[in-house]
C-alpha positions as CSV (number, residue, x, y, z in Angstrom):
1,M,-8.3,-48.5,5.7
2,L,-11.3,-48.9,3.5
3,S,-11.3,-47.5,0.0
4,T,-13.4,-44.5,-1.0
5,V,-17.1,-44.7,-0.7
6,Q,-18.5,-47.4,-2.9
7,H,-19.8,-46.3,-6.3
8,D,-22.7,-47.6,-8.4
9,F,-21.7,-46.2,-11.8
10,P,-23.8,-47.0,-14.8
11,K,-22.4,-49.4,-17.3
12,E,-21.8,-46.7,-19.9
13,A,-18.8,-45.5,-17.8
14,P,-16.6,-48.6,-17.5
15,E,-13.4,-46.5,-17.4
16,V,-14.4,-45.3,-13.9
17,Q,-14.9,-48.9,-12.5
18,M,-11.4,-49.9,-13.3
19,F,-9.9,-48.8,-9.9
20,F,-11.9,-51.2,-7.8
21,P,-11.4,-54.8,-9.0
22,W,-8.4,-54.7,-11.4
23,G,-5.6,-55.3,-8.9
24,D,-3.2,-53.5,-6.6
25,M,-1.2,-51.7,-9.3
26,R,-4.2,-50.2,-11.0
27,H,-5.6,-49.2,-7.6
28,A,-2.4,-47.6,-6.5
29,A,-2.2,-45.5,-9.7
30,H,-5.6,-43.9,-9.0
31,H,-5.5,-43.5,-5.2
32,D,-3.7,-41.6,-2.5
33,D,-1.3,-43.7,-0.4
34,L,-2.2,-42.1,3.0
35,T,-5.9,-41.8,2.8
36,N,-6.8,-44.3,0.1
37,L,-8.9,-41.6,-1.5
38,A,-9.1,-41.1,-5.2
39,N,-6.2,-39.0,-6.5
40,R,-6.2,-36.2,-9.1
41,R,-5.9,-38.6,-12.0
42,C,-8.8,-40.6,-10.8
43,L,-11.0,-37.5,-10.4
44,K,-10.2,-36.2,-13.9
45,T,-11.0,-39.6,-15.4
46,H,-14.3,-39.7,-13.4
47,L,-15.3,-36.2,-14.6
48,R,-14.8,-37.2,-18.2
49,S,-17.1,-40.2,-18.0
50,P,-20.3,-40.1,-20.0
51,A,-22.4,-40.3,-16.8
52,M,-20.6,-37.3,-15.3
53,L,-20.8,-35.3,-18.6
54,A,-24.5,-35.9,-18.7
55,G,-25.0,-34.8,-15.1
56,I,-22.9,-31.7,-15.7
57,A,-25.1,-30.9,-18.7
58,R,-28.2,-31.2,-16.6
59,G,-26.7,-29.0,-13.8
60,V,-26.9,-31.7,-11.1
61,V,-23.1,-32.2,-10.6
62,G,-21.1,-30.1,-8.2
63,V,-17.6,-29.8,-6.9
64,L,-16.3,-29.1,-3.4
65,V,-12.6,-28.2,-2.9
66,I,-11.6,-28.3,0.7
67,D,-8.4,-26.9,2.3
68,I,-7.5,-27.9,5.9
69,D,-7.0,-25.0,8.3
70,N,-4.2,-25.2,10.8
71,L,-2.4,-28.2,9.2
72,K,0.9,-26.3,9.1
73,E,0.6,-25.4,12.7
74,V,-0.1,-29.0,13.6
75,N,2.9,-30.2,11.7
76,A,5.1,-27.5,13.3
77,R,4.0,-28.1,16.8
78,F,3.5,-31.9,16.9
79,G,5.3,-33.3,13.9
80,H,4.2,-34.8,10.6
81,G,2.8,-37.8,12.4
82,A,0.1,-35.7,13.9
83,G,-0.4,-33.9,10.6
84,D,-1.0,-37.3,8.9
85,V,-3.7,-38.1,11.5
86,A,-5.3,-34.7,10.8
87,I,-5.4,-35.5,7.1
88,C,-7.0,-38.8,7.8
89,H,-9.5,-37.2,10.1
90,V,-10.6,-34.9,7.3
91,A,-10.6,-37.8,4.8
92,D,-12.9,-39.8,7.2
93,T,-15.1,-36.8,7.6
94,L,-15.5,-36.5,3.8
95,R,-16.4,-40.1,3.5
96,A,-19.0,-39.9,6.2
97,Q,-20.6,-36.8,4.8
98,S,-20.6,-37.9,1.1
99,G,-23.3,-39.9,-0.7
100,S,-22.8,-43.3,-2.3
101,D,-22.5,-41.8,-5.7
102,D,-20.1,-39.1,-4.7
103,L,-16.3,-39.4,-5.3
104,V,-13.9,-38.1,-2.7
105,G,-10.3,-37.4,-3.5
106,R,-7.2,-36.0,-2.1
107,T,-5.5,-33.6,-4.6
108,G,-2.7,-32.1,-2.5
109,G,-1.0,-32.1,0.9
110,D,-3.9,-30.4,2.6
111,E,-6.4,-30.2,-0.2
112,F,-9.4,-32.5,-1.0
113,T,-12.0,-32.6,-3.8
114,V,-15.5,-34.0,-3.7
115,I,-17.5,-34.6,-6.8
116,C,-21.2,-34.5,-5.9
117,T,-24.0,-36.0,-8.0
118,R,-27.7,-35.4,-8.0
119,T,-27.4,-32.0,-6.3
120,D,-28.3,-28.4,-6.8
121,R,-26.8,-25.2,-5.4
122,A,-28.7,-25.4,-2.2
123,G,-27.8,-29.0,-1.7
124,L,-24.1,-28.3,-2.5
125,H,-24.1,-25.6,0.1
126,R,-25.6,-27.9,2.7
127,H,-23.1,-30.5,1.9
128,A,-20.2,-28.1,2.2
129,E,-21.5,-26.7,5.6
130,A,-21.9,-30.3,6.9
131,V,-18.3,-31.0,5.9
132,R,-17.1,-27.8,7.4
133,A,-18.8,-28.4,10.7
134,A,-17.7,-32.1,10.9
135,A,-14.0,-31.2,10.1
136,C,-13.9,-28.8,13.1
137,R,-14.7,-31.6,15.6
138,P,-11.7,-32.5,17.8
139,F,-9.8,-35.7,17.2
140,R,-7.3,-37.6,19.3
141,W,-3.6,-38.0,18.6
142,K,-1.6,-40.0,21.2
143,D,-2.6,-38.3,24.5
144,R,-3.7,-35.0,22.9
145,T,-6.9,-33.6,21.6
146,L,-6.2,-31.7,18.3
147,H,-8.4,-29.4,16.2
148,V,-8.3,-28.4,12.6
149,G,-10.9,-26.8,10.4
150,A,-11.8,-26.4,6.7
151,C,-12.2,-23.7,4.1
152,I,-14.4,-24.7,1.2
153,G,-15.0,-23.5,-2.3
154,T,-17.9,-24.9,-4.3
155,C,-19.0,-24.8,-7.9
156,L,-22.0,-26.3,-9.7
157,G,-22.0,-27.5,-13.3
158,R,-24.0,-25.3,-15.6
159,G,-24.6,-26.8,-19.0
160,A,-23.4,-29.1,-21.7
161,S,-20.5,-26.8,-22.6
162,D,-19.0,-27.1,-19.1
163,A,-16.0,-29.3,-18.4
164,G,-15.3,-31.0,-15.2
165,E,-11.8,-29.7,-14.9
166,D,-13.1,-26.2,-15.4
167,M,-15.5,-26.8,-12.5
168,I,-12.6,-27.8,-10.3
169,Q,-10.7,-24.6,-11.2
170,R,-13.7,-22.5,-10.4
171,A,-14.2,-24.2,-7.1
172,E,-10.5,-23.6,-6.4
173,M,-11.0,-19.9,-7.2
174,A,-13.9,-19.8,-4.7
175,L,-11.6,-21.6,-2.2
176,G,-9.0,-18.9,-2.6
177,I,-11.5,-16.3,-1.7
178,S,-12.7,-18.4,1.2
179,K,-9.2,-18.5,2.6
180,A,-8.7,-14.8,2.1
181,R,-11.8,-14.0,4.1
182,G,-10.7,-16.1,7.1
183,R,-10.8,-19.7,8.3
184,G,-13.8,-21.9,8.4
185,R,-15.8,-20.4,5.5
186,V,-17.7,-21.8,2.6
187,V,-17.8,-19.7,-0.7
188,H,-19.7,-20.6,-3.8
189,Y,-18.3,-19.6,-7.2
190,T,-20.0,-16.8,-9.0
191,D,-19.5,-15.3,-12.4
192,D,-18.3,-12.1,-10.7
193,M,-15.3,-14.1,-9.4
194,G,-14.6,-15.4,-12.9
195,R,-14.6,-11.9,-14.3
196,A,-12.3,-10.7,-11.5
197,Q,-10.0,-13.5,-12.1
198,R,-9.8,-12.7,-15.8
199,R,-9.1,-9.1,-15.0
200,R,-6.3,-10.2,-12.7
201,Q,-4.9,-12.5,-15.4
202,Q,-5.0,-9.7,-17.9
203,L,-3.4,-7.3,-15.5
204,A,-0.6,-9.8,-14.9
205,Q,0.0,-10.1,-18.6
206,D,-0.1,-6.3,-19.1
207,L,2.4,-5.8,-16.3
208,E,4.9,-8.1,-18.0
209,D,4.3,-6.3,-21.3
210,A,4.7,-2.9,-19.6
211,L,8.1,-3.8,-18.2
212,R,9.3,-5.2,-21.5
213,T,8.1,-2.1,-23.5
214,D,9.0,0.6,-21.0
215,Q,5.5,1.9,-20.2
216,F,6.4,3.1,-16.7
217,E,7.3,6.7,-15.8
218,V,7.8,8.8,-12.7
219,H,5.9,11.9,-11.7
220,L,7.4,14.3,-9.3
221,Q,5.6,15.8,-6.2
222,P,7.3,19.0,-4.9
223,Q,8.3,19.3,-1.2
224,L,8.2,22.7,0.5
225,R,10.4,23.9,3.3
226,L,8.1,25.8,5.7
227,S,10.8,28.0,7.3
228,D,11.3,30.0,4.1
229,D,8.7,28.6,1.7
230,V,11.3,27.2,-0.7
231,I,10.9,24.1,-2.8
232,T,13.8,21.9,-1.7
233,G,13.1,18.7,-3.5
234,C,10.6,16.2,-5.0
235,E,9.4,12.7,-4.4
236,A,9.5,10.4,-7.5
237,L,6.2,8.4,-7.7
238,I,5.9,5.7,-10.3
239,R,3.0,5.8,-12.8
240,W,2.0,3.3,-15.5
241,R,1.1,4.7,-19.0
242,H,-1.3,1.9,-19.9
243,P,-2.0,1.7,-23.6
244,R,-5.7,1.2,-23.1
245,R,-6.5,2.4,-19.5
246,G,-4.4,5.6,-19.5
247,L,-2.3,6.8,-16.6
248,L,-2.5,4.4,-13.6
249,C,-1.4,5.1,-10.0
250,P,0.4,2.4,-8.0
251,S,-2.8,1.3,-6.2
252,A,-4.0,-0.1,-9.5
253,F,-1.0,-2.5,-10.0
254,M,1.3,-2.7,-7.0
255,E,-0.5,-5.6,-5.3
256,M,-0.3,-7.6,-8.5
257,A,3.3,-6.7,-9.0
258,D,4.1,-7.8,-5.5
259,Q,2.3,-11.2,-6.1
260,M,4.3,-11.6,-9.3
261,G,7.6,-10.8,-7.7
262,L,8.1,-7.7,-9.9
263,M,8.7,-5.1,-7.1
264,A,12.4,-5.1,-7.5
265,D,12.0,-4.6,-11.3
266,L,9.7,-1.6,-10.7
267,D,12.2,-0.2,-8.2
268,R,14.9,-0.3,-10.8
269,V,12.8,1.5,-13.4
270,S,11.7,4.1,-10.9
271,M,15.3,4.6,-9.7
272,T,16.6,5.1,-13.2
273,K,13.9,7.5,-14.3
274,A,14.0,9.5,-11.0
275,L,17.8,10.0,-11.2
276,D,17.5,10.9,-14.9
277,A,14.9,13.5,-14.0
278,L,17.1,14.9,-11.2
279,R,20.0,15.3,-13.5
280,A,17.8,17.1,-16.0
281,L,16.6,19.5,-13.3
282,H,20.1,20.2,-12.1
283,K,21.2,21.0,-15.7
284,A,18.2,23.3,-16.1
285,G,19.5,25.4,-13.2
286,F,17.6,23.8,-10.2
287,D,20.8,22.3,-8.9
288,R,19.8,22.5,-5.2
289,L,16.8,20.2,-5.6
290,T,16.9,16.7,-4.0
291,M,15.1,13.6,-5.1
292,S,13.3,11.1,-2.8
293,I,12.9,7.6,-4.3
294,N,10.9,4.7,-2.9
295,V,12.4,1.2,-2.4
296,S,10.5,-2.0,-1.7
297,A,11.3,-4.7,0.8
298,A,12.3,-7.0,-2.1
299,M,14.8,-4.5,-3.4
300,L,16.2,-3.5,0.0
301,A,16.8,-7.2,0.8
302,D,19.1,-7.4,-2.2
303,P,22.7,-7.0,-0.9
304,G,23.7,-5.4,-4.2
305,Y,21.1,-2.6,-4.0
306,P,23.2,0.1,-2.2
307,D,26.1,-0.4,-4.7
308,L,23.7,-0.3,-7.6
309,L,22.2,3.0,-6.4
310,A,25.6,4.5,-5.6
311,R,26.8,3.7,-9.2
312,A,23.7,5.1,-10.7
313,V,24.1,8.3,-8.8
314,K,27.8,8.7,-9.6
315,S,27.3,7.9,-13.3
316,R,25.0,10.9,-13.6
317,G,27.3,13.3,-11.9
318,L,24.9,13.7,-9.0
319,R,25.9,14.3,-5.4
320,P,24.9,11.4,-3.1
321,D,23.4,13.8,-0.5
322,C,20.8,14.9,-3.2
323,V,19.2,11.5,-3.0
324,C,16.9,10.3,-0.2
325,V,15.8,6.7,-0.1
326,E,12.4,6.1,1.5
327,V,11.9,2.9,3.3
328,L,8.4,1.8,4.4
329,E,7.9,1.5,8.1
330,T,6.3,-1.9,7.6
331,T,9.4,-3.1,5.8
332,I,11.2,-3.3,9.1
333,L,8.7,-6.0,10.3
334,D,8.8,-8.4,7.3
335,G,11.4,-10.7,8.9
336,S,14.4,-9.1,7.4
337,G,15.2,-6.5,10.1
338,P,19.0,-7.0,10.1
339,D,19.1,-6.8,6.3
340,V,17.3,-3.5,6.4
341,E,19.6,-2.1,9.0
342,T,22.6,-3.2,7.0
343,A,21.2,-1.7,3.8
344,I,20.5,1.6,5.6
345,Q,24.0,1.7,7.0
346,R,25.5,1.1,3.6
347,L,23.4,3.7,1.9
348,K,24.3,6.3,4.5
349,G,28.0,5.2,4.1
350,F,27.7,6.3,0.4
351,G,26.5,9.7,1.5
352,M,22.8,9.2,0.7
353,R,20.0,10.1,3.1
354,V,17.3,7.6,4.3
355,A,13.7,8.4,5.4
356,L,11.2,6.2,7.2
357,D,8.1,6.4,5.0
358,D,4.5,6.2,6.0
359,F,5.3,6.7,9.7
360,G,2.4,5.9,11.9
361,T,0.8,3.2,9.8
362,G,2.7,0.2,11.1
363,Y,3.9,-1.2,14.4
364,A,7.5,-0.1,14.2
365,G,6.9,3.4,15.4
366,I,9.0,5.4,17.8
367,A,10.9,2.3,19.0
368,H,12.7,2.1,15.7
369,M,13.5,5.8,15.4
370,A,16.5,5.2,17.7
371,S,17.6,1.8,16.4
372,L,17.6,2.8,12.8
373,E,19.9,5.6,11.8
374,V,17.5,7.3,9.5
375,D,17.7,11.0,8.6
376,A,14.0,11.7,8.3
377,I,10.5,10.4,8.9
378,K,7.5,11.0,6.7
379,L,4.3,11.4,8.6
380,D,1.6,9.4,6.9
381,R,-1.2,11.2,5.2
382,S,-3.7,9.4,7.5
383,M,-2.2,11.3,10.5
384,I,-2.3,14.6,8.7
385,A,-5.9,14.2,7.5
386,R,-7.0,14.1,11.2
387,L,-5.4,17.4,12.1
388,D,-8.4,19.4,11.0
389,H,-10.8,17.7,13.5
390,D,-8.9,15.7,16.0
391,A,-7.2,17.4,18.9
392,R,-5.4,14.2,20.0
393,S,-3.9,13.8,16.6
394,R,-2.6,17.4,16.8
395,V,-0.9,16.7,20.1
396,I,0.7,13.5,18.7
397,V,2.0,15.2,15.6
398,R,3.4,18.0,17.6
399,G,5.1,15.5,20.0
400,I,6.6,13.6,17.1
401,I,8.0,16.8,15.5
402,R,9.6,17.8,18.8
403,L,11.1,14.4,19.4
404,C,12.6,14.3,15.8
405,R,14.0,17.8,16.4
406,Q,15.8,16.5,19.5
407,L,17.0,13.5,17.5
408,Q,18.2,15.8,14.8
409,M,15.9,14.2,12.3
410,T,13.8,15.9,9.6
411,V,10.1,15.5,9.4
412,V,8.2,15.5,6.1
413,A,4.4,15.7,6.4
414,E,2.6,14.0,3.5
415,G,-0.9,14.6,2.3
416,V,-1.2,18.2,3.3
417,E,-4.3,19.5,1.6
418,T,-5.9,22.2,3.7
419,I,-4.9,25.7,5.0
420,M,-5.6,24.5,8.6
421,Q,-3.3,21.5,8.3
422,M,-0.6,23.8,6.8
423,A,-1.0,26.4,9.6
424,M,-0.9,23.8,12.4
425,L,2.3,22.2,10.9
426,R,3.9,25.6,10.5
427,R,3.2,26.5,14.2
428,A,4.5,23.0,15.3
429,G,7.8,23.6,13.5
430,C,7.4,20.9,10.9
431,P,10.3,21.3,8.5
432,V,8.9,20.1,5.2
433,I,5.5,19.4,3.7
434,Q,4.1,17.8,0.5
435,G,0.6,17.1,-0.7
436,F,-2.1,18.1,-3.1
437,G,-2.5,21.5,-1.3
438,L,0.9,22.3,-2.6
439,A,1.0,20.5,-5.9
440,R,-0.1,17.2,-7.4
441,P,2.6,14.9,-8.9
442,M,3.5,16.1,-12.3
443,P,5.7,14.8,-15.2
444,P,9.3,15.8,-14.9
445,A,9.1,18.0,-18.0
446,A,6.4,20.1,-16.3
447,L,8.3,20.8,-13.1
448,P,10.7,23.5,-14.4
449,D,7.8,25.7,-15.6
450,W,5.9,25.2,-12.4
451,L,9.0,26.2,-10.4
452,A,9.7,29.2,-12.6
453,E,6.2,30.6,-12.4
454,P,5.6,33.1,-9.5
455,E,2.2,31.6,-9.1
456,G,3.5,28.0,-9.3
457,I,3.4,27.5,-5.5
458,S,-0.2,27.5,-4.4
459,L,-1.7,30.0,-2.0
460,L,-1.5,27.3,0.6
461,A,2.2,27.8,0.9
462,R,2.0,31.5,1.5
């Protein structure tokens, strides 16, 4: 196979010329074995050359970072031999679409980089679109016709202070957004992406600091039993007391925590603080209250979690039946179904209750109500929000409540905010509700006063 496209570098960049005439060992050190394209080391050397630095300063050098779509599927279905052919197909496409002064490299298993010269943003985009279209063309492997595609991130140099490796990082950032939006897309780096990335990096650092310095707390949202309008328990909801941004709800940090693998750590913090709050409430005279705590898929997959929770409950002198563990409906579908079922069985064996949370948002639905021995389901707020204006939703909710009654399962309706929702749920025989119409989540220290005040429970509950 031929080398990369030929280059006509100016004499002031002799360090880039070295990988053509100086022997096999020098060539191998700067090229990919499979495609004979430049490797990452070669690309970095090229970008540091005086010619490239001058081009970057003038804003006429750009970078494409290309990721092959479907390569994992090709490898899985047809083997790595077919995958190698797909990689070479894309490599040949990049050679054919690149100019004589461009440098094409393979920088990862399914990732390529092209350094483009004498270009502008419009030219860079045209180049990327041409590559994307060509990569989608079918190719032959043995007696089969295969297809792959390409997601592409682009970045244009923008001044003397710019560095080539920074350009590659920005193009990779744009590539990540391209892949997130779907296959076969071209995305150009913008300053907004950079600012968003810096915010994500800051958030990641802040999360690590928050766990180390105990910045998390739980707020409690009361739950009302409709048969006699009695507060029977609370759900513990984690909050982050950020030193600069104030009190943050989970939507502000949970996605990042999941990406960082911190969900189990947050679960431990939430569990500890929720059980401490329940013990304090019982000591204050509210000894019939229960506590619902949320558990992530990461924590539930830990075989030691049921024992950990059981020890934490016992060490505080709490009854196991005062604790309800809420498992997201979508957790059942994350590939660890048997592990979830085992964890639920063990939790119930310790005397704790288990609820299926956010019921109605995933694909598990009614089929898992029988297979999983849960004690309750929590109707998602999206279902409750439609009760005011959607007759079909009212029929569905009433049907679920009746079915759960027959299965001897409790129903908790989340997100109850209006009198009409409350009235419909009361008529349907819904056992328990929670939501802003009853009370917003509050710090544990505020709950005893709220419970003690005759006006504590809102008019919605009357």
